[in-house]
C-alpha positions, 0 to 999 in steps of 0.5 A: 434201621429201615421201617419195618412192620412189627409182628409180635408173638410168644414162643409156640404161638403163630402169626399170619403174614401177607405175601408181600411182607416177606421177600425171597431173601426173607423166606430163605433165611426163615427156612434156614432157621426152620432147619435149625428148629427155631421156627416153622414157616409154611404157606397158607391160603392168604400168605404165610403162617409163621410159628415160633418154637422154643425160641425167643428174641428179635429177628429183623427181616427186610420188611418185618421185625419179628419179636418173640417173647418168652411165654412158657417157662421163664417170665420176661422179668426173670429171663435176665437173671436165669440167662446170666446164671447160665452164662456164669456172669453177674446179673446187670443192674441197669437193664432192669430199666428195660425189663418191661419193654415190649422187645424184652430180651434184645434190649436187655442184652444190649443194655447189659453190654452197655452197662459193662462198657460204661464200667470199663470206661470209668475204670479205664480201658485196657491198653497194650503195646501195639507196633505201628509204622508211620511217617512223622516230622520228628523221630519217635521210636526207631527209624526205619532205615530201609523205608527212609532210604528207598522212599525218601531217598535220604531226605529228612523232612519226613521220617519213616519210624516204627513205634511200639506204644501202649494203645486202646486199639486192641482186640479186647476193645475192638470186639466191644466196639463191634458188639455195640454197633450190632446192638444198635440195630436190634434195640427198639428203645430210643433211650437205649439207642442213644446211650449205645450210640454215645458210647460206641465211639469210645471203642475201636471197631473190628474190621468185620463181626466175623473177625471180632468173633474169631478174636473172642474165641482166641481170647485168654483172660489174665489178671490184666483183662479178666474184668473184660469177661462179663462184657465179652460174654454179652458181646459174644451173644450179640455178635453170634445172634443169640445162644448160650455160650457157644451151644447155639452157633452160627451155621450160615444164617444171615438174618439180623437178630438176636435169638435164644433157644430156650431148651439150650438155655435150660440145659445150661441152667440145669448143668450149673444147678446140679453141679452147685446143688450137690457140692455142699453135700459131697457130690460133684459133677463128672467133668465132661459129662459122661465121658464116652457116653453110652455107645451103640455098635453093630447097626448100619452106619457109624457108631452112635453115642448118647449121654445125659446133660449132667452126670453127678457123682456121690461118694460112697459111705462105710466103704461102699463105692461111689454112685453116679446119678444121670440128670437130664434137662427137659424143656417141657410142660411136665407140670401139666402132663405126664412124662412121655414114653420116649423120655421114660425109655431114655432115662431108663437107659441112662439109669441102666448105664450109669447107676448102681445095678441094685438101685437104678435111678435117674432125674428129669429137671423141667421148668415149672413157673410158680412152684417147686414140685417133685414126683417119683416114677417107678418103672416095673417089669415082670421081674421087679423094678427096672428103675426109678425116675425122679421128676423135679419141677424148678420154679423159674419165678424164683431166683437161681440161688433159691432153686439151687438150695431146693434141688440140693435138698431133693438130690441129697434125699434121692 
């Protein structure tokens, strides 16, 4: 990795950059990321002012290595457990060695991939039958009669053969080799870099990262390769440059980095929290969220639709019909200031569209480091209550399991 100046800042913080620190290519890449809401780059009197939004991770530019650490909601030591929870994959044990490193997130994901790849090597890599054409001194497999006759003209000192052998050079392993190579360019820990380099040669590589990603998208898991799922999860993050599952996909940005959009992570966390919390109490998440959503017709342009992040269904009692509860994830400091008017209007629309007419309600779930909290907003009009909005603050210093139990008890009483 070329020598770069390291610039460190937290999410929502800014830093000044000198004019010579950014190349024209860097400026183009940063503006592309700005268009995706990851950061803001504006010129100032002496150079550039770079401001991080709700994005954390590492970004390698031509002359600058940008490190953005989580500050607002989830502390660095807890980020891995919440990320693993959102992805539905086990929390790795080995990455805790790098939990306090300055580059946090990138090293943690690289170490998680390393741990899973080491486990796969200990258990033995998956092999599958691969067709090959080769020239051998003795007959193996089947003789390629056409090639033998047209290329060797009947000579038998070299045989053109077609084999069908079980090998490790398959896509399940190739994507991991490509991800290990990508991780080497992101980590700053010498020990971690050595471990990644030492294991990378044990895996075959895909021709390009794009080919590896296409293979991951085509992968179907069976009893033969289901043990690869956690390793592929971390590989997908590294090869895509960050994001939770496929929610933050590549839109042509070529910057070398690993960036995680924290609002996307929080939405994934809330969807799983809500679905798991209400299950023991008879509720369930509606598959596909809210179906077609709430639609707007008759305006200029196309028909628009919007839906909550999560829609929960509760069974009715004593013959009453089932009820729906819309839940929306907000990555905002609602532990420090009131709910915005725009969010109140949004949740009122959800409650009107999904909840029972005689008890309109909705839920906002936001991160609140240090403690769980709950408050209730009553929205009244001239003719009575328009809706009730429950504002739930989830303690991100605790474990996801503890947060699940708390939110389940609250939603049961709502």
